[in-house]
C-alpha positions as CSV (number, residue, x, y, z in Angstrom):
1,M,9.5,-3.7,8.1
2,E,6.4,-4.7,9.3
3,H,4.7,-7.2,7.0
4,E,1.1,-6.5,6.2
5,N,-0.2,-10.3,6.4
6,D,-3.9,-9.6,5.8
7,Y,-4.6,-6.8,3.1
8,Q,-6.9,-6.6,0.4
9,V,-6.8,-4.3,-2.7
10,I,-10.1,-3.3,-4.8
11,I,-10.0,-1.6,-8.2
12,T,-12.5,1.5,-8.3
13,H,-14.5,1.8,-11.7
14,E,-12.2,4.8,-12.3
15,G,-9.0,2.5,-12.3
16,T,-8.0,3.8,-8.6
17,L,-6.6,1.1,-6.4
18,V,-8.0,0.9,-2.7
19,F,-5.4,-0.8,0.0
20,L,-7.5,-2.1,2.7
21,I,-4.8,-2.5,5.7
22,K,-5.5,-3.0,9.5
23,S,-5.5,0.3,11.2
24,R,-2.5,1.7,13.1
25,V,-2.4,3.9,16.5
26,H,-0.6,7.0,14.8
27,E,-1.8,9.0,12.0
28,P,0.3,8.7,8.5
29,D,2.7,11.4,8.3
30,K,3.8,12.0,4.4
31,P,3.1,8.3,3.5
32,F,4.4,7.2,0.0
33,I,4.8,3.8,-1.9
34,L,8.1,3.0,-3.4
35,Y,7.2,0.5,-6.3
36,D,9.7,-0.9,-8.9
37,G,7.3,-2.7,-11.1
38,G,7.2,-6.0,-9.4
39,D,5.3,-8.2,-7.2
40,H,6.2,-6.2,-4.0
41,A,5.7,-2.6,-2.9
42,T,7.1,-0.9,0.1
43,F,4.9,1.4,1.9
44,Y,6.3,4.1,3.9
45,R,3.3,5.1,6.2
46,R,5.3,7.5,8.5
47,E,8.9,7.6,10.1
48,N,10.2,4.3,11.4
49,E,6.7,2.8,10.2
50,T,7.4,1.0,6.9
51,I,5.0,-1.8,5.8
52,L,5.7,-4.8,3.3
53,L,2.6,-5.1,0.7
54,D,3.9,-8.5,-0.9
55,Y,2.8,-10.8,-3.8
56,L,0.7,-8.2,-5.3
57,N,-2.1,-9.9,-7.8
58,E,-1.1,-9.9,-11.3
59,K,-4.1,-7.3,-12.3
60,V,-3.2,-4.8,-9.1
61,V,0.4,-5.0,-10.5
62,S,-0.7,-3.8,-13.9
63,Y,-2.6,-1.0,-12.4
64,L,0.1,0.2,-9.7
65,Q,2.4,0.2,-12.8
66,N,0.6,3.3,-14.0
67,S,-0.6,4.6,-11.0
68,E,0.4,8.3,-9.4
69,Y,-1.5,7.5,-6.1
70,V,-3.7,4.9,-4.4
71,V,-6.0,5.4,-1.9
72,V,-5.5,3.4,1.7
73,F,-8.6,2.3,3.9
74,E,-7.2,1.4,7.7
75,L,-9.9,-0.9,8.9
76,D,-11.0,-1.3,12.5
77,D,-11.6,-4.9,13.7
78,D,-13.5,-3.9,16.5
79,L,-15.9,-1.7,14.8
80,E,-15.8,-3.5,11.4
81,D,-15.5,-0.3,9.9
82,V,-13.0,1.9,8.1
83,F,-10.9,3.9,10.8
84,R,-9.2,6.3,8.4
85,D,-8.6,6.9,4.6
86,Y,-6.1,9.0,2.8
87,E,-4.1,9.1,-0.5
88,V,-0.6,7.6,-1.0
89,Y,1.8,8.8,-3.5
90,V,3.4,6.1,-5.6
91,K,7.1,6.4,-6.1
92,H,8.3,4.7,-9.1
93,I,11.6,3.5,-9.1
94,K,13.9,1.2,-11.2
95,K,14.9,-0.9,-8.0
96,N,13.6,-1.5,-4.6
97,V,16.5,-3.0,-2.5
98,F,14.0,-3.8,0.1
99,T,12.3,-6.4,-2.0
100,D,14.9,-7.5,-4.3
101,S,15.3,-10.9,-2.4
102,L,11.7,-11.9,-2.1
């Protein structure tokens, strides 16, 4: 699992969460977020590419607990722009074994 060290979250006027993360080489393939209602989320971007989104802000947690999907912007440092953007469905679970010890 990869740890996303430097990410940001924006809440739109419509209440949609937008996660800004660094760009990756490959296109996402059936991405989803596993979320158990706590301070951490597990982002499955594609097969064998899992990203930990940890220490979520309290306000973000309250929105994510009720979200069916979020939007991800992958940022390109070289271009200082959005490299790609896409919707990611949120799968709500009772217990996330990947984030229990955090």
